[in-house]
ZAMARGU-4260 file (C-alpha; in steps of 0.2 Angstrom, whole numbers, plus 5000, padded with zeros to 4 digits):
<rodrens>
0) 5000/4999/4999 | 5006/5017/4996 | 5001/5034/5002 | 5003/5050/4991 | 5003/5069/4997
5) 4992/5081/4988 | 5006/5092/4981 | 5023/5093/4974 | 5028/5110/4984 | 5042/5114/4995
10) 5044/5117/5014 | 5041/5100/5020 | 5053/5095/5004 | 5036/5088/4998 | 5043/5075/4985
15) 5055/5066/4998 | 5042/5069/5011 | 5028/5061/5002 | 5039/5046/4999 | 5045/5046/5017
20) 5027/5045/5022 | 5023/5033/5009 | 5035/5020/5015 | 5033/5024/5033 | 5013/5021/5032
25) 5017/5006/5022 | 5028/4997/5034 | 5017/5002/5050 | 5003/4997/5041 | 5012/4979/5037
30) 5019/4979/5055 | 5002/4981/5063 | 4992/4969/5051 | 5007/4956/5050 | 5007/4952/5032
35) 5019/4953/5018 | 5008/4957/5003 | 4991/4964/5002 | 4987/4953/4989 | 4990/4936/4999
40) 4984/4941/5014 | 4968/4935/5021 | 4954/4948/5023 | 4949/4939/5040 | 4966/4942/5048
45) 4967/4959/5043 | 4956/4970/5056 | 4964/4988/5051 | 4949/5000/5047 | 4951/5015/5036
50) 4952/5026/5053 | 4969/5017/5059 | 4976/5021/5043 | 4970/5039/5041 | 4975/5042/5062
55) 4992/5035/5057 | 4995/5047/5043 | 4989/5061/5054 | 5000/5057/5069 | 5014/5056/5056
60) 5010/5074/5051 | 5006/5080/5068 | 4989/5085/5062 | 4973/5087/5075 | 4960/5096/5063
65) 4959/5078/5055 | 4939/5084/5050 | 4945/5093/5036 | 4955/5078/5027 | 4954/5060/5021
70) 4962/5047/5011 | 4956/5047/4993 | 4958/5034/4979 | 4953/5031/4962 | 4942/5015/4956
75) 4936/5014/4938 | 4940/5032/4934 | 4928/5036/4950 | 4935/5046/4963 | 4932/5039/4981
80) 4936/5041/5000 | 4942/5028/5011 | 4928/5025/5024 | 4934/5027/5043 | 4923/5014/5050
85) 4927/5001/5037 | 4942/4990/5034 | 4953/4994/5022 | 4953/4979/5011 | 4933/4978/5012
90) 4935/4992/5001 | 4933/4991/4981 | 4952/4997/4981 | 4962/4994/4965 | 4969/4976/4966
95) 4987/4980/4958 | 5000/4985/4969 | 5005/4996/4977 | 4987/5003/4982 | 4988/5022/4981
100) 4980/5035/4992 | 4980/5053/4992 | 4980/5062/5007 | 4968/5076/5004 | 4956/5091/5010
105) 4940/5083/5009 | 4930/5097/5016 | 4935/5116/5016 | 4932/5129/5027 | 4920/5144/5024
110) 4933/5156/5032 | 4952/5150/5032 | 4957/5162/5043 | 4945/5158/5058 | 4942/5140/5055
115) 4960/5134/5052 | 4969/5134/5069 | 4987/5123/5067 | 5000/5129/5054 | 5001/5111/5047
120) 4983/5113/5042 | 4985/5130/5035 | 5000/5123/5026 | 4992/5108/5019 | 4977/5118/5012
125) 4989/5130/5004 | 4997/5118/4994 | 4981/5109/4990 | 4974/5125/4984 | 4990/5131/4975
130) 4990/5115/4965 | 4972/5116/4960 | 4974/5133/4954 | 4990/5130/4943 | 4981/5113/4936
135) 4966/5126/4933 | 4955/5116/4943 | 4949/5131/4951 | 4947/5147/4939 | 4957/5160/4944
140) 4957/5179/4935 | 4975/5184/4928 | 4978/5198/4941 | 4972/5187/4956 | 4984/5174/4949
145) 4999/5187/4951 | 4993/5191/4968 | 4993/5174/4973 | 5009/5171/4967 | 5017/5184/4975
150) 5012/5177/4991 | 5018/5160/4986 | 5035/5167/4983 | 5035/5176/5000 | 5030/5159/5009
155) 5044/5151/4999 | 5060/5162/4999 | 5054/5174/5015 | 5058/5193/5013 | 5063/5201/4997
160) 5082/5205/4995 | 5086/5214/4979 | 5105/5207/4982 | 5099/5188/4982 | 5084/5189/4972
165) 5090/5194/4956 | 5083/5196/4939 | 5078/5177/4933 | 5077/5169/4950 | 5060/5164/4947
170) 5063/5157/4929 | 5060/5138/4935 | 5045/5143/4946 | 5028/5137/4941 | 5018/5152/4947
175) 5004/5155/4937 | 4991/5144/4926 | 4996/5141/4909 | 4980/5148/4903 | 4985/5165/4911
180) 5002/5165/4901 | 4994/5161/4885 | 4981/5174/4887 | 4993/5189/4885 | 5008/5194/4875
185) 5020/5194/4890 | 5037/5188/4893 | 5042/5178/4908 | 5053/5192/4913 | 5038/5203/4911
190) 5027/5192/4922 | 5041/5189/4936 | 5044/5210/4937 | 5025/5211/4941 | 5025/5197/4953
195) 5043/5203/4960 | 5034/5221/4963 | 5020/5213/4974 | 5032/5202/4983 | 5043/5218/4988
200) 5027/5223/4997 | 5026/5208/5008 | 5042/5212/5017 | 5040/5204/5036 | 5027/5191/5032
205) 5032/5175/5040 | 5028/5159/5029 | 5012/5155/5040 | 5005/5172/5036 | 5009/5173/5018
210) 4999/5156/5016 | 4985/5163/5026 | 4984/5179/5015 | 4985/5166/4999 | 4969/5156/5005
215) 4959/5173/5011 | 4961/5178/4993 | 4957/5160/4986 | 4942/5157/4995 | 4934/5170/4987
220) 4935/5161/4970 | 4920/5155/4963 | 4926/5137/4961 | 4935/5136/4976 | 4930/5119/4987
225) 4917/5116/4975 | 4916/5097/4970 | 4906/5095/4954 | 4896/5081/4948 | 4886/5078/4931
230) 4869/5076/4935 | 4853/5076/4923 | 4835/5081/4930 | 4819/5072/4927 | 4817/5080/4910
235) 4834/5075/4903 | 4843/5091/4905 | 4861/5091/4908 | 4866/5100/4924 | 4881/5101/4935
240) 4878/5098/4954 | 4890/5109/4965 | 4894/5104/4983 | 4904/5114/4996 | 4902/5121/5012
245) 4889/5134/5009 | 4876/5121/5001 | 4871/5112/4985 | 4872/5123/4968 | 4864/5118/4951
250) 4875/5125/4937 | 4874/5125/4918 | 4887/5114/4910 | 4894/5127/4902 | 4895/5139/4917
255) 4904/5132/4933 | 4905/5150/4940 | 4887/5156/4941 | 4875/5145/4949 | 4856/5144/4942
260) 4851/5140/4960 | 4858/5136/4977 | 4852/5127/4992 | 4861/5133/5008 | 4863/5119/5021
265) 4851/5128/5032 | 4837/5127/5019 | 4838/5109/5016 | 4827/5097/5026 | 4831/5080/5019
270) 4844/5074/5006 | 4843/5053/5000 | 4846/5044/4986 | 4838/5029/4980 | 4847/5019/4967
275) 4854/5033/4955 | 4841/5045/4960 | 4844/5058/4971 | 4832/5069/4981 | 4834/5086/4989
280) 4820/5091/5001 | 4820/5111/5004 | 4815/5116/5021 | 4800/5126/5013 | 4788/5114/5010
285) 4781/5125/4996 | 4796/5122/4984 | 4795/5108/4975 | 4807/5092/4979 | 4822/5093/4967
290) 4826/5077/4960 | 4840/5071/4949 | 4848/5056/4942 | 4868/5053/4942 | 4878/5041/4930
295) 4884/5028/4943 | 4877/5022/4960 | 4895/5024/4967 | 4894/5045/4963 | 4877/5045/4973
300) 4885/5037/4988 | 4900/5051/4987 | 4889/5065/4984 | 4879/5060/4999 | 4895/5056/5009
305) 4901/5074/5005 | 4884/5083/5008 | 4883/5073/5025 | 4901/5079/5030 | 4898/5098/5024
310) 4883/5099/5034 | 4890/5092/5049 | 4903/5106/5049 | 4892/5119/5043 | 4882/5116/5059
315) 4896/5113/5069 | 4903/5131/5065 | 4887/5138/5071 | 4890/5132/5089 | 4903/5135/5102
320) 4920/5127/5101 | 4922/5110/5107 | 4936/5110/5121 | 4948/5101/5111 | 4945/5116/5096
325) 4947/5128/5112 | 4962/5119/5118 | 4970/5121/5100 | 4966/5139/5098 | 4973/5143/5114
330) 4989/5133/5110 | 4991/5141/5092 | 4988/5158/5101 | 5003/5154/5112 | 5012/5146/5098
335) 5009/5162/5087 | 5014/5173/5103 | 5030/5164/5105 | 5034/5164/5086 | 5031/5182/5086
340) 5043/5185/5101 | 5053/5173/5092 | 5053/5182/5074 | 5055/5199/5086 | 5070/5192/5093
345) 5078/5186/5077 | 5073/5203/5070 | 5084/5213/5084 | 5097/5200/5082 | 5098/5203/5064
350) 5098/5221/5065 | 5113/5220/5078 | 5121/5208/5066 | 5120/5220/5051 | 5125/5234/5063
355) 5140/5225/5067 | 5143/5220/5049 | 5142/5238/5045 | 5153/5242/5059 | 5166/5230/5054
360) 5164/5235/5036 | 5167/5253/5042 | 5181/5248/5051 | 5189/5238/5036 | 5185/5253/5025
365) 5196/5264/5038 | 5209/5251/5040 | 5210/5249/5021 | 5211/5268/5019 | 5226/5269/5034
370) 5235/5255/5023 | 5232/5266/5008 | 5238/5281/5017 | 5253/5273/5023 | 5257/5265/5007
375) 5256/5282/4999 | 5266/5289/5014 | 5280/5276/5010 | 5281/5280/4992 | 5281/5298/4996
380) 5296/5294/5008 | 5307/5285/4995 | 5301/5297/4980 | 5310/5311/4994 | 5326/5299/4996
385) 5327/5299/4977 | 5325/5317/4975 | 5337/5320/4989 | 5350/5310/4979 | 5346/5317/4963
390) 5348/5335/4971 | 5365/5331/4978 | 5369/5326/4961 | 5362/5340/4954 | 5372/5351/4966
395) 5387/5343/4962 | 5386/5344/4944 | 5380/5363/4948 | 5397/5365/4956 | 5407/5360/4942
400) 5397/5369/4931 | 5400/5385/4943 | 5420/5381/4940 | 5418/5380/4921 | 5408/5397/4921
405) 5422/5405/4933 | 5435/5398/4920 | 5425/5404/4906 | 5423/5421/4914 | 5441/5424/4917
410) 5443/5418/4898 | 5430/5431/4894 | 5438/5444/4904 | 5455/5440/4893 | 5444/5442/4878
415) 5438/5459/4883 | 5455/5467/4887 | 5460/5460/4869 | 5444/5466/4861 | 5447/5483/4869
420) 5466/5483/4863 | 5459/5479/4847 | 5446/5493/4848 | 5460/5506/4850 | 5469/5501/4835
425) 5451/5500/4826 | 5448/5518/4830 | 5465/5523/4822 | 5460/5514/4807 | 5444/5522/4807
430) 5450/5539/4807 | 5461/5534/4793 | 5447/5527/4783 | 5437/5544/4785 | 5451/5554/4779
435) 5452/5541/4764 | 5434/5543/4761 | 5434/5562/4760 | 5449/5561/4748 | 5438/5549/4738
440) 5423/5561/4738 | 5433/5576/4733 | 5440/5564/4718 | 5423/5560/4714 | 5416/5578/4714
445) 5431/5583/4702 | 5426/5568/4690 | 5408/5573/4690 | 5414/5590/4685 | 5424/5584/4672
450) 5411/5572/4666 | 5399/5585/4664 | 5411/5596/4656 | 5414/5582/4644 | 5395/5580/4640
455) 5393/5598/4635 | 5409/5595/4624 | 5399/5580/4616 | 5383/5590/4614 | 5391/5603/4605
460) 5400/5591/4594 | 5384/5582/4589 | 5376/5599/4584 | 5391/5604/4575 | 5391/5586/4566
465) 5373/5589/4561 | 5375/5606/4554 | 5389/5600/4543 | 5378/5586/4537 | 5364/5598/4533
470) 5376/5609/4523 | 5383/5593/4514 | 5364/5587/4510 | 5361/5605/4503 | 5376/5605/4493
475) 5372/5589/4485 | 5356/5594/4481 | 5359/5609/4472 | 5374/5598/4463 | 5360/5586/4457
480) 5349/5601/4452 | 5362/5610/4441 | 5369/5591/4433 | 5351/5583/4430 | 5342/5588/4413
485) 5327/5577/4416 | 5313/5582/4427 | 5315/5575/4443 | 5300/5565/4450 | 5300/5564/4470
490) 5294/5547/4475 | 5286/5546/4491 | 5286/5532/4502 | 5271/5529/4513 | 5273/5518/4528
495) 5260/5509/4537 | 5259/5509/4556 | 5255/5492/4564 | 5241/5495/4577 | 5243/5484/4591
500) 5230/5471/4592 | 5234/5463/4608 | 5220/5469/4620 | 5221/5463/4638 | 5207/5450/4641
505) 5197/5447/4657 | 5193/5430/4661 | 5178/5429/4675 | 5180/5414/4685 | 5165/5411/4695
510) 5174/5404/4711 | 5160/5393/4720 | 5158/5396/4739 | 5156/5380/4748 | 5148/5382/4766
515) 5150/5367/4779 | 5135/5366/4788 | 5141/5359/4804 | 5129/5349/4816 | 5122/5361/4828
520) 5117/5352/4844 | 5101/5348/4842 | 5092/5334/4851 | 5087/5319/4841 | 5068/5314/4844
525) 5068/5297/4849 | 5052/5285/4855 | 5058/5274/4869 | 5047/5257/4871 | 5045/5258/4890
530) 5039/5242/4898 | 5023/5243/4907 | 5026/5244/4924 | 5013/5241/4938 | 5010/5254/4949
535) 5004/5247/4965 | 4994/5256/4980 | 5000/5257/4998 | 4996/5243/5008 | 4982/5253/5017
540) 4973/5253/5001 | 4960/5240/4996 | 4965/5224/4988 | 4953/5226/4974 | 4961/5242/4968
545) 4977/5236/4966 | 4969/5219/4957 | 4960/5232/4945 | 4976/5242/4942 | 4984/5226/4937
550) 4971/5221/4926 | 4969/5238/4917 | 4988/5237/4914 | 4989/5221/4906 | 4972/5222/4897
555) 4982/5231/4882 | 4993/5214/4880 | 4978/5202/4881 | 4974/5191/4866 | 4955/5191/4864
560) 4954/5177/4853 | 4963/5166/4867 | 4949/5170/4880 | 4941/5154/4886 | 4923/5153/4891
565) 4926/5154/4910 | 4936/5169/4906 | 4922/5178/4898 | 4909/5172/4911 | 4921/5180/4925
570) 4922/5197/4915 | 4903/5198/4914 | 4900/5193/4931 | 4914/5207/4936 | 4907/5219/4926
575) 4890/5217/4934 | 4898/5218/4951 | 4894/5199/4956 | 4906/5190/4968 | 4904/5172/4973
580) 4894/5176/4989 | 4883/5189/4983 | 4878/5178/4967 | 4875/5163/4980 | 4863/5174/4989
585) 4854/5181/4975 | 4851/5163/4967 | 4846/5155/4983 | 4832/5168/4985 | 4826/5164/4969
590) 4813/5152/4968 | 4805/5154/4952 | 4822/5149/4944 | 4821/5132/4953 | 4802/5129/4945
595) 4811/5127/4929 | 4825/5114/4937 | 4812/5104/4948 | 4804/5089/4943 | 4785/5093/4934
</rodrens>
């Protein structure tokens, strides 16, 4: 025989815990019944009842609020629960080995915060409800899924620390239903960003507080805690019967969110079944009896079993707490107070440790600073020593240079005396040179006068030569006139003067001016696509406002064509302002609707 837990979550390391619990219960079961194999043992020698096995599991878990839970198994595709007063092997359990039982919550509380006392009870409900939401057995709207995921992360990881919980730390976590992920054009990083934003607001909540907040939100979901069964009324109309902590509800097969009619437990007089026919008798005798048929007798037995258990718990909640419950609540309060004091002590120690670490870091920083200063001083000292050596060497060089300069100065003094002596000689030579220049100037003046006289003589000779030539020409002419007998024809030679044709030309060269336009510091217009960020309200504001904010924000990314029927129904209910509780209240008052469903 094998037992399996209801979830694969952490805290107890559920996979290992389930295996350990299965092996332990199987071993204890075998030891107590003293047989090697369920298949080969005799039923007459096995006297263990379902309660014995159930109590063994509860003791192993340390669970005292046992009335919510049961051991579930599957037979012929039908779910069944182990009966407490019946021997285990007298049940119609599967014959193959090992027999698998699932330890699950069979009944759900109306108000988790008031009814769930033990921390282990809260944790088991948290694991089961979380798995049902992720497996989409409970419909959860997208915005509520993100909020629930943030509480689940708080329960697992504790307070948010940006240095530890860096981007991508939720990459391997299953936190949202696949339906929600597929409904929006959002990357895993965008979902993680929104979950982390809410997760950061839950700082200071312990694991049990985060799990309780999860349950407080989940219990308001329409399908929370409802067991659905396919039925037919006398007219043959296919319907769904829902059984939960508040009563019985009749649904349309296509709408599991909004019941058509409800029967609260305090308005039901009697519930019975005969063969496959199930009968609900309202307390008000004016309302007709509602009868329906299920597909199997085993289903009718399960429905009746769930009805009896839920009704007993319904009546139990409206009575004073038993001594056992009072004792558990007192212990829970003491345990809560002790944990609160422990958390405060740990918080103080953490604060003191952080202060000590800050002081240590400051001292280490100061020590490093002093070390750096010492290193710098040592380096400065070394540089000073090197500078002193350089200065000594430079002083020696300067001294040698001074000696050289003194030697050069002596040489310069000697050169100056030589120059002075030379200057005296130069002065005498200068005086002689001036005298020679003066004589040269006098000679040049005389030569100029002689040149001028000679020029005048040349001009006079030119004039005398011209006159002589003119006289010679007239004499020749006169001689020709005398000796020539023929008429003298004087020919004239005409000469042509060539005018210059070359005119200056002007080439007009158009020079193109190039302008270099430089970039003026103009701002480039750019559109940046910003990821939509969730603006969360303060913790004191109502939760619904936060959910509406997130819903509005991601609405633009929704793919309308991927909406399921439940999504559409939920949006219609939300637009009408219908919630789970006021819907049940309305339909429980609408007896006219019931007339259409009841037997004619």
